[in-house]
N, C-alpha and C positions, 0 to 999 in steps of 0.2 A: 632674542630668537624669535623668527615669526611664530604667530600661536599656531598655523597649519603645519608647522614643520615637527610641533610637538606632537600631533595625531599617529596615530596608530591607525589600522585596520578594524583589529578587536573595540576600539573607542567607536567610530562609527558604524559597526555592525549593530555593539551594544547599543546606541541612539536607536537605529530604525528599527531594532527589536522592539523596544521598549516603545516609539512610535506607532506601531503598528499593533502592539497587545495591550495599550494604556495598561500597562502592569510590568511592576520586575520582578515579581515571582513567575511571571508566565514568561514573558522575556528570557529571564535565568535558565527556566527550563526547556525552554526551544535551543538555547546556544547552549546546553551543558555547561553551567556556570551555576556558581553559588547566587540568592540574591544578595548577599551582603555583596558580593562581586561585582555583580551587575550595578548595584546601588555607587559603588567604589567605583565605577568606570565612566557611570553617566558625570558623579560631582568631576571627575578629570576632564571631561569633554568642555563641560561649564567653566571649569577652572580656565583651561586652555584659550578658550574663545573668548572666556570674559563676558558670557552671557548664561540667561538663567532660559534654560531649554525646557523646562517642563512646570507646570502648574504641581504641588501637594495636592490631591485631594482624597478626601476620607476613602474613597472607591479606588483608588488607582492616579496614574498621572496624566495630564492633558497637557498638549504642547501648547509653549507661549507664543505669541508672534514671530517670536526670534527664531524659535524653534520651528514653527512650520515654514517661515523663509527658508532654511536653510534645508527641508528637508529635500526637497525636489534634486539638491545638488547632491546629499549624499547617496540617494537611490542614484545619480549618474555613476557615482564613483562604482559604486555596488555592482552596478550593470558594464563599466569597464573593467572590473576586477572578474566579474564572472568570463568576459570574452577571453580576455588574459588565459584565465586557467584553462578555456576551453580549446582555444589556440594551441597554448602549450602541450595537452593531455594528447591532441589529435596530432603533435606531430613527434611524440615519443614510438620509436620502434623497438624498444628492448620487448621481450614475453618474460618481462618481470614486473614486479610492482601490484599496489591493490586494484581490486575491480569492487564495486559498490553496486550490490543488486537488491531490488525491491520487488515484493511478492506479498500476494494475501496471505494472512496468519495460516488459513489452510495448506494452501501451495507449498508455503516455506516449510512448515510441518511435517506434510504427508508425500511430498515429489520433490523435492529439490535437496536432501539431505546426501540420498546415493548417488545422485547426479554430481554434487559437490565435493563427495568423497573422489568419486572416480577419478574427475578433475584434477583434485588437489593432488592424487597418486600420481597420474600422468604431467602435470606443471607445477612442479613443486615450487617454482619461484615467483609464481601468482598467488597473492595471499587475497581472500574473499571478505569480503565484509556483505552481512546478510541481513538486511530491515524486514522483518515479517510486519508488515501494516496491511490494513484494511483503507487507509488513506492513500492518496494517489501522490507519491511525493514528484516534485517539480526537475525533471529531467535538464531543464532549460540551466537551474539554478545549482545541478552537479550535487543534487539531495541523492541521486543514483544515477549509476553510468546505465544500465540495465536494467529496465522494467519487466515483470512478467505480470501479464495485466487480460482481464477477462472481458476486454474492450477494447476499441480500436482508439487511438491517440491520436487528438485532431488536430494537436498545436504544431504552428509552423516549425520546420527544421528538426523534427523530430521524424526519424526512419523507424517505418514497423514492417512487422512479419508476420503473417497470417500461418500458426502451426497446423492447427487445424481446430475441431470441437469434441471437446470432454461430454461422453453420451453420461444424459441425468437418469436415474431411475429413482421408480417409486421403493421404499424400504421401512421394516417394523422389526422390533424385535422377536424373536421366536416367542419369548417368556411372554410377551403381550397378547401375541396372536393366539397363543394356547389359551389364555387367559378369557381374550373376548371372542374368538371364532376369526376363520380366514374368509374374507370375503370371497363368492363367487362371481361374482358380476363386478363391473367398474361401478356402478351405480352404488352398490353396497359399501363403495369405498367410502363414500361420505357420510358412512354410518359409523365409521372409525374415528375417535380421535386424531387430530392431527396437529402435527408440528408445524409452523412456519416461522417467518421473520415477522419482528417488531416494525421498526421503520424502514426498513430495506422492501422495495415493494418489487422484489425480481422476481418470486414465486407469483405473486398475484399477476404479473404482466404474464408469466409464463403460461398460469392458467387460462386467464383471459384471452391466451394465441389459440387455445387448446378450445376455445370456446365454450369455456366455464364462466360465469360471472362471479370471480370469485372475491371475497369480502374479507377484511382483515381478521373480524369476528369469527370467519370459519374455523379459526386456528386455536386450541383449547391452549397451546403452548406456545408459546414465542418469544425468540431469541436472535440477535443479530450477527452476533461471534460465531463464525461456523463451525469452529472446532466443537464448542462448547452446545451447537446445536445439533451437531452428530452424536454427542455423548445422551441428548436427553433423548435422541431416537433409538440409540444402544440400550438406554436404561430403562426404556417400554414405556416412556411419557405419549407413545403413537404413532402414526405412521408419517414421512416424511422423505423429503426429497436429497440424494445423495448423489456423488459420482459412483458410476457403476463400478468403474474400474479398482477403485478402492474398496466401498461397500461390497461386493460380493467375494471378498476374500476374508471376508468377516464371519467367522461361524455361528456370532450369537444372534445376527439378522437374516432377514429373508425379503427377497427381492420378491414384489406385487405386479402384477400386471407386466408382464416382461416385453410384450409386443406391444404394447401401448405407445404410440411416437409422441415423443416427447423433448421440445427444443433442446438441442444441446449447449453448451455452454463456450463459447470461442475462447482460444488461446492466442493472445497477442506476445511480441516480444517488441519491447520500445526503447530506442537510445538516440542521442543527440548527434545529428548527421556529422559533426565535427569530432566525434570521438570514436563513433562507430569500425570506422576502418584500422583504430591504432589497434596492432599486433595483439596486446594482453586482451583486450576487448571485446575484437573480433575472436579468438578463442575460446573465450568463455559464453560468448553470444551464440557459437557453434555448438558448443558442447550442452548448451541449454535446449537448444532445437531439437538436435538428436535425443539426448535424455527423457524431455518432454513428450516426443514424438510416439512413444512406447504406450502413451497411455490416452493415445487420441484416434478418432474416426478421419 
């Protein structure tokens, strides 16, 4: 039997993942399989091709010359399979099946559950896969069907829709303000302990747009995980920024300087143009747009 006839897509997929990651453990994590399974699949593809594709090194695996020569062909196979998957998905006319949505952890936690609950009630034949992630899932490779993002995707073949802006405000725990006092002028705001992001520069850029030369060390407490960041504010670590639609309903916090103009946070939907008009994906897209608009200006 021809060597290529013995190969299946899972072996090629594992080869690509290990080549990209340089590690069996990381490749296995990305593929959702065990490390021993990934190792057996690499051994299998090497046996089928009668080639050594990787050098085993103390810190991982590196492509051999043979592996490097096969890599572009494996990528071409992946691209062809991606195109086939997109074309097939785009031709489905049924209002049934799965739709995979990715959104930031904060959005997935606070905004999407009631929207998706209503959708499931109205469309019980559509199943939902929700991926809370602060990393950008690749819509071109069907890592998600629809993305809810706070920026406009610039990739070709991606359809986007701007839904509006999330109002941002300054908030602090009432317990914290009872202890340190409430600022009467915005200048006194900077006498408070501030909660900011760590490596994410979104708050810094927003403050600089407002005319303040903000620096990372202005923030006494820093965290990039948005849900944890909000809990730090609620617990009394200091004053921080939050979505007004959510924070104003929290009795444990108080809004400071509500009339201060703060740049809003844009909300976009994005999907690959090949699947955007598929009935089930279009239905979920419309439900997300309708549900999220209730929080937007």
